[in-house]
N, C-alpha and C positions, 0 to 999 in steps of 0.2 A: 538857154536852160533856166528854168525858175528857180528863184532864191530858196535856200534852203530854211527850214524852221530853224530858230535861234534859241539855244539853251544857255542861260547866264547864271551860273553859280559857281561857287567855290566848295560846296558841301559834296564831298564824294560820294556819300551814301545817297543823297538826293540825286545826284548826277547818275548814278547806276540805275536807279528806278526810273527816271525819265528816259534814259538810254533804251531801257527794256521795253518802256511803253511805246516809244518811237519804233522800235524794230518790229513790234506786234502789227503795225500798221504799214510797213515797208518804207519808213521815213528815214532818211540819213542826215541827222541835224549838223548844224555847226555848233560847236561848243566854245563858249568864251569864259575863262576863269579870271579875267583881269578885274580890277576893282571897280571900273567903270565900263559900261558897253561902248563899243566902237560905233560912232555915229551912223556910218554907211550901213552896215549888217542890221543895225536896230531899226532903221527906217525902211529898209527893203524887205526883210523877212516877213513872209505872210503870217506868221505866228511867232511870239516871243514867249518863252517859259522862263519867267524870272524867279530865281529862287530867293526865298524869304531872307537868306543870309545877306544876299546882296542888296536887298532893299532895306534891310535892319542898318547895314554899314553905309548907307547912303549919306555921308556926313558934308558932302559938298555939292548940294542941288545944281550949282552953277556948271559944274562939269558933266552933268548928265544930259542926253539929248532931249528934245523936247518930247511932250505926250504924242502918243500914237495909238491907234486902235489896235486890237489883236494882241493885247498883252494879258497874260494868265499870271498871276502871282501864286507861287506854289510854296506851300509850308509843310512842316511835318509836326508841329505842336499844336494840338488841338486846344490846349488850355491857354494859348497865347491870344488873347482877343484883341490885342493892339495890332495884329497882322491887317485886320479889315481897315484900320485907320490909314495903314501903310498903303493898301491898295486903293483906298480913296484918292490919297495924295497923289499916287503915281498915274491915276486914272486907268487902272487896270479893269478889263471888262468882266473878270471874274478872279475869285479868291478861292483857291481849293488846298485841301489838306490829303496828304498821302499817307496811308493807302487808301483812305476810305472813299475819296473822290476818283479813283482811278478809272471807273466806267466812264464817267462824264468826260475826264480827260482823253481817254482813248476816242471816244466819239468825236472829241473837237479835233484831235490830231488826224482823224481819218478824213473830216470834212476838208482839211487843208491838203492831205495826200492825194485824195481821190475826189476832185471837185467834178462838178457837171451835173446835168439832170440824169436822174434815175432811169434805167431802161424801161421801155414799154413791156410790161410782163403779161404773157398770154399763157392761159392754161387750157389743155385740151382733155376732155373726159369721154368716155363711151357711155352711150345710154343703155348699153347692154354690151356683153363680151363679143369680140369680133366685129364691133360697129366700124372700126377703121380709125379709132382715135390716134394711135401710134404712127399710122401712116400719115395722117394730116398733120401731126406734130413735126415730124420729120421733114415733110414737104414744105411746111411753113418756114423751118429753119433754113433748109436748102435754098429756097427760093429768096429769103431775105439777104442770105449771104451772097446769092448771085448779083443781087442788086446793089451790093457793096456796102450793106449795113453790117455793123458788128454784132454777131449773133451767137447766142450761148444757148445750148439745148440741154435741159435736165431731165434725164429718166428717173422719174419719181415713183415708178412701179417695180419693186424689188422682185416680183414674180413674173414679169414681163419678158424675160429672156434677154435683155439688154439691147437698148437701141444702137449699141455700136455695131451689133450683128446686121441690124437693119440698114445701117450706112456702110456697111462692108469694112468696118474698121476695128474688128476685134482684137487684131493683132498690134494696133497703135500703142505707143507707150505713153503712160501719164497715170494719174490717179484715178480710181473707180471710187464709187461711195463708201465701201468699207474702209479705205483709208482716211475718210473724213467724218466717221460716226461720232468721233468724240470732239470735233470742232464746237468751239463755243466762243462767245464774245466777238469782238470784231475781227473779221480776216481781212487781209490785204487783197483788195480787188486786183491790183496788179499782179501779185503773187499767184492767186488763183487763175488768172488770165493766161499767164505764162505756162503754168504747168499742165493745164488741160490738154488733152490729145485734140487734134483737129481732123475734120473729115468734111471734105466738100466746101471747105471754108468756114465750118461750123465749130465752135468750140464745144466739146461734148463731156458731161459728166454722165456716166452710165453706171450700170451694175456689172460685176463680174459674173463668172459661172459657178462661185463658190455658194455654200449654203447662204440662204437669205439672212442678213443682218438687220434687227429692228433699228429704224433710223428715228433718233431722238428728235423732238421737236426744236430743241436748241440748235442742233446742228443743221437742220433746214434753215432755221432763221439766219444762221451765221453764213451760210453758203449762198443762199439766195440773195442777201444783202450784199455780199460781195460781188457777186455776178451782175446786179442791178446797178451797183455804183459805176460800172464802165460805161454805161448808156447803151443806146442801140436797141436791141430786141433780146429779150429772154423768152424762151418757149418751154413750157413745162408739160411733158407727158404724165398725166395723173391717173391713179387708179380710181375706181368707183368707191372702194370702201375708205372711210375717212377715219385716219388714225392721227396721232399728235402731229406727226410731221406733215401729213397732208392737209390737217387744219391750218397749220402755220402757212403752207403754200397757198391756200384758197384765199386767206386773208389779204393776201399781198398781190392779188392778180388785179390787173388793170381791166382785163377781158377774159371771160370764160367761154369756151366753145364746147357745146354738148353735141356729139355726133350721134345721130338717131336715125336708123332706118325706117322707113315708111311703112311699118307693119305693127299690128296690135300688140304682140309680145313685146317688142321693142319699146312701145309706148309705155306699157305698164312698168317694165324695168327702169325706164328713164324717169318715170315719176318718182320712184324710190331714190334714184340719184339726185333728183331735184330737191326732195324732202329733206336729204342730209347734207348735201353741199350747196344747195342753191342759196340758202340764207347767209352763207359765209362770202358769197362772191359778190362784188358791188355791180358787176354786169355781165350776166349769164344769157347766151344766145344759142339757138338752135342751128346746128348745121345738118340739114335733112338730107339723107341717103335715100335713092329711089328703092322701092320694094323689088323683090324678085318677080312678084306677080301684082296683080292689081291690089293696091293698098291705100295708105294715107297719103295726102299730098303734103307738099312741104307747108302751106299754109295752115292746114288742118293740124299738123304735128306742133306748130308753133301755137296755134290757138288752144289746143288741148293741154299743153304743157304750161300755158301761161307765160310764154317767153317770147321776146323777139326773135325774128329770124335772121341768122346771119347769112344765108345762102344756101342753096341746093347743090350738092357736090354728086354729080353723076360718077358712075364707074370709069375707071380708065382702062382701056383695052391693053393687054400686054403688060400690067404691071407685074405680075408675078414672075413672068419670063424676064423682065428687066431686073427684078430683084436677085434672079439667080446668076444674071451676068456681073452683078455687083454694082448695078446702078440704084441709087436710093430713090425713094419717092419724091418726085418733083424735079427730078434731073432733067427732064426733057422740058424746055421752055413753052413749046407749044401743046404739051399735053394738058389734059383735063385738070389734073392736080395743080400743076404750076400756074394754069391760067386762073383757077379759082383763087389760089392763094396770092397772085398777083393783085386781083380785084380787092381781095380782103385786106392785105396790106396797104393799098393805095387810100382805102377808106379810114384805116384805123392807125396806121403807123406812120403818119406825116411827122410826128416828133421823134421817131426812132432812127432816123437816118444819120447814125453816128457811124464814121467810116471804118470798116473793118481792119 
């Protein structure tokens, strides 16, 4: 088991503040109130929060352990400029004052609590209504989970009816978006991970069937950051209209997939999506769908939209019947959807192979 964050202070008011911040990121720290820090925990802790009351009372330096990285000196008196001198003497990486520096300290605590590379984040948008964006988003998530990758699927379209229905998990217990609309700041990635319902190995945050609730950008930012900190793959099913929350999501995508049928009407609609969303996504690619009759080829769609081609996705026979049986998109490894997703993930998700 990893060593805990060490809090070293005898100031009860400061201790209460630090414990609250640790709880916000899911950390359970060790607390030491002694006059000098114990050498073992001092050296092993991934992060030391040193109260200025203890630094100020450091009358016998010989009894203190040696310098180490990862020490944050925490004070409460903004008018005491000598705290910076104490921080320099102790070799602290940072001197902070509460409550003003709480956001920075929460970020630092979260780095220690939830280490690791952020998840590969893929967003799927429809070039027009009914293009199959939700189907592809679900199939990507199901396929990645079947590969053993830690996978989270975020349903970002409040008017889409709920991806839990598409995955056959509408009765699964766990939070939906309305329970998180007031989220702000740093959420614990571990707490979110453990609370979300799972379907076919996928961690799912969907909408419920109540009236649509506007999703603030701050809530999207907090939830998406918590989901990404766990590593693996995060898939977002995104609406075509860009509001505050969608703008936040688009800015955090590593890859955007625009699903476009090979028809003129879809091309015109997709151009409007590219105009509103394309500038916000660092890497937006076209997933071409075959037209019902003679229409535009995949290469023509990419060229006319000015976007690289992620691939051509044919229709999968029996998909509707499979959904009625409760089988999600991508459930059949030999199906068209699953094979398309396997190819796409093999090309783009080599860094996302964090075990589920």
